[in-house]
Every structure is written in C-alpha cells, then in structure tokens.
C-alpha beads as a LAMMPS data file, in Angstrom:
LAMMPS data file: protein, C-alpha beads

87 atoms
86 bonds

1 atom types
1 bond types

-500.0 500.0 xlo xhi
-500.0 500.0 ylo yhi
-500.0 500.0 zlo zhi

Masses

1 110.0

Atoms # bond

1 1 1 301.080 -188.400 229.082
2 1 1 301.077 -190.226 232.407
3 1 1 304.405 -191.269 233.870
4 1 1 302.969 -193.029 236.955
5 1 1 300.767 -196.118 236.990
6 1 1 297.389 -195.439 235.386
7 1 1 295.068 -196.853 238.040
8 1 1 292.259 -194.291 238.012
9 1 1 289.213 -193.801 235.818
10 1 1 286.175 -191.530 235.940
11 1 1 282.719 -193.027 235.546
12 1 1 281.372 -189.695 234.242
13 1 1 283.971 -188.929 231.559
14 1 1 283.431 -190.224 228.029
15 1 1 285.263 -193.495 227.342
16 1 1 286.593 -193.496 230.964
17 1 1 290.296 -193.205 230.092
18 1 1 292.792 -194.637 232.583
19 1 1 294.795 -191.919 234.332
20 1 1 297.555 -191.645 236.901
21 1 1 296.635 -189.856 240.157
22 1 1 298.296 -186.613 239.025
23 1 1 296.464 -186.470 235.679
24 1 1 293.190 -187.407 237.376
25 1 1 293.671 -184.537 239.850
26 1 1 294.475 -182.028 237.092
27 1 1 291.606 -183.185 234.865
28 1 1 288.996 -183.127 237.643
29 1 1 290.032 -180.042 239.601
30 1 1 286.906 -178.187 238.482
31 1 1 284.611 -181.220 238.174
32 1 1 283.704 -181.928 241.818
33 1 1 280.634 -184.029 240.999
34 1 1 282.470 -186.631 238.932
35 1 1 282.976 -190.053 240.477
36 1 1 286.266 -191.884 240.150
37 1 1 287.361 -195.476 240.634
38 1 1 290.734 -197.046 241.444
39 1 1 292.011 -200.320 239.977
40 1 1 292.791 -202.739 242.812
41 1 1 294.310 -205.590 240.826
42 1 1 291.164 -207.496 239.887
43 1 1 288.420 -204.844 239.851
44 1 1 287.736 -201.109 240.133
45 1 1 286.631 -199.752 243.518
46 1 1 284.799 -196.429 243.985
47 1 1 286.850 -193.580 245.477
48 1 1 286.296 -189.920 246.314
49 1 1 288.177 -187.220 244.406
50 1 1 289.974 -186.412 247.659
51 1 1 291.814 -189.737 247.172
52 1 1 293.853 -188.104 244.395
53 1 1 294.380 -184.872 246.345
54 1 1 291.494 -182.690 245.204
55 1 1 290.335 -180.039 247.656
56 1 1 287.162 -178.068 246.984
57 1 1 287.418 -174.345 247.735
58 1 1 284.182 -172.388 247.712
59 1 1 284.333 -168.941 246.183
60 1 1 287.213 -167.317 244.305
61 1 1 286.470 -169.443 241.186
62 1 1 287.600 -172.611 242.970
63 1 1 290.964 -171.233 244.091
64 1 1 292.151 -170.855 247.670
65 1 1 290.910 -167.641 249.259
66 1 1 293.713 -165.053 248.972
67 1 1 293.367 -164.386 252.708
68 1 1 294.014 -168.043 253.507
69 1 1 296.706 -168.383 250.832
70 1 1 299.070 -166.272 252.919
71 1 1 298.224 -168.452 255.912
72 1 1 299.238 -171.595 254.012
73 1 1 302.388 -170.035 252.528
74 1 1 303.559 -168.812 255.949
75 1 1 303.186 -172.315 257.358
76 1 1 301.503 -170.815 260.386
77 1 1 299.098 -172.610 262.641
78 1 1 296.974 -169.632 263.625
79 1 1 293.225 -169.589 263.127
80 1 1 292.680 -167.960 259.670
81 1 1 289.213 -166.745 260.676
82 1 1 288.507 -165.249 264.077
83 1 1 284.813 -165.343 265.041
84 1 1 283.299 -162.211 266.521
85 1 1 283.148 -162.056 270.305
86 1 1 279.701 -160.458 270.024
87 1 1 277.967 -163.822 269.713

Bonds

1 1 1 2
2 1 2 3
3 1 3 4
4 1 4 5
5 1 5 6
6 1 6 7
7 1 7 8
8 1 8 9
9 1 9 10
10 1 10 11
11 1 11 12
12 1 12 13
13 1 13 14
14 1 14 15
15 1 15 16
16 1 16 17
17 1 17 18
18 1 18 19
19 1 19 20
20 1 20 21
21 1 21 22
22 1 22 23
23 1 23 24
24 1 24 25
25 1 25 26
26 1 26 27
27 1 27 28
28 1 28 29
29 1 29 30
30 1 30 31
31 1 31 32
32 1 32 33
33 1 33 34
34 1 34 35
35 1 35 36
36 1 36 37
37 1 37 38
38 1 38 39
39 1 39 40
40 1 40 41
41 1 41 42
42 1 42 43
43 1 43 44
44 1 44 45
45 1 45 46
46 1 46 47
47 1 47 48
48 1 48 49
49 1 49 50
50 1 50 51
51 1 51 52
52 1 52 53
53 1 53 54
54 1 54 55
55 1 55 56
56 1 56 57
57 1 57 58
58 1 58 59
59 1 59 60
60 1 60 61
61 1 61 62
62 1 62 63
63 1 63 64
64 1 64 65
65 1 65 66
66 1 66 67
67 1 67 68
68 1 68 69
69 1 69 70
70 1 70 71
71 1 71 72
72 1 72 73
73 1 73 74
74 1 74 75
75 1 75 76
76 1 76 77
77 1 77 78
78 1 78 79
79 1 79 80
80 1 80 81
81 1 81 82
82 1 82 83
83 1 83 84
84 1 84 85
85 1 85 86
86 1 86 87
C-alpha cells in the first residue's frame, strides 16, 4: 500500500496501476526494460527508471558487486577498480 502520492505508472505492466516512487522502484528493480511515466498534473510524461532511483548492476544477479559493496559501505572515494599498468 502506497503512503506517498501515486504519480507513477508503467506502460508495460498489465492495467498500469498507479504507484508511488518507492513502490515503483521495488516493483521494477528487476525489470529494466519497462517504461514508466509520471503524472504532471494534466498528463503523463515518459521517464526513465532512474527517476525513481533504480540502478542497474550487471552480474551478481542484479545486486551490487560484493567487491564494490564494501567500497560503498566504507564511504570511501577511492577507485574501486584499478586498471593494469601493462596497457
């Protein structure tokens, strides 16, 4: 049940239910090819899933790479991947 304003809908989901940003993010976390729209008062406008906070992580079944997870939890600003100096 949404507690925030339900301003989002998906053009790919059946019946295009109206969702709040949080529910839209949870529902579409593993549906990166769906297209969403945001209600702007008089019409719906197309938006990217990143508008509701979705990030696409390749590999690891869509989760953040465990190597980078520690980087994000530490709050560090170091380069998580160091390229080889051979090239």
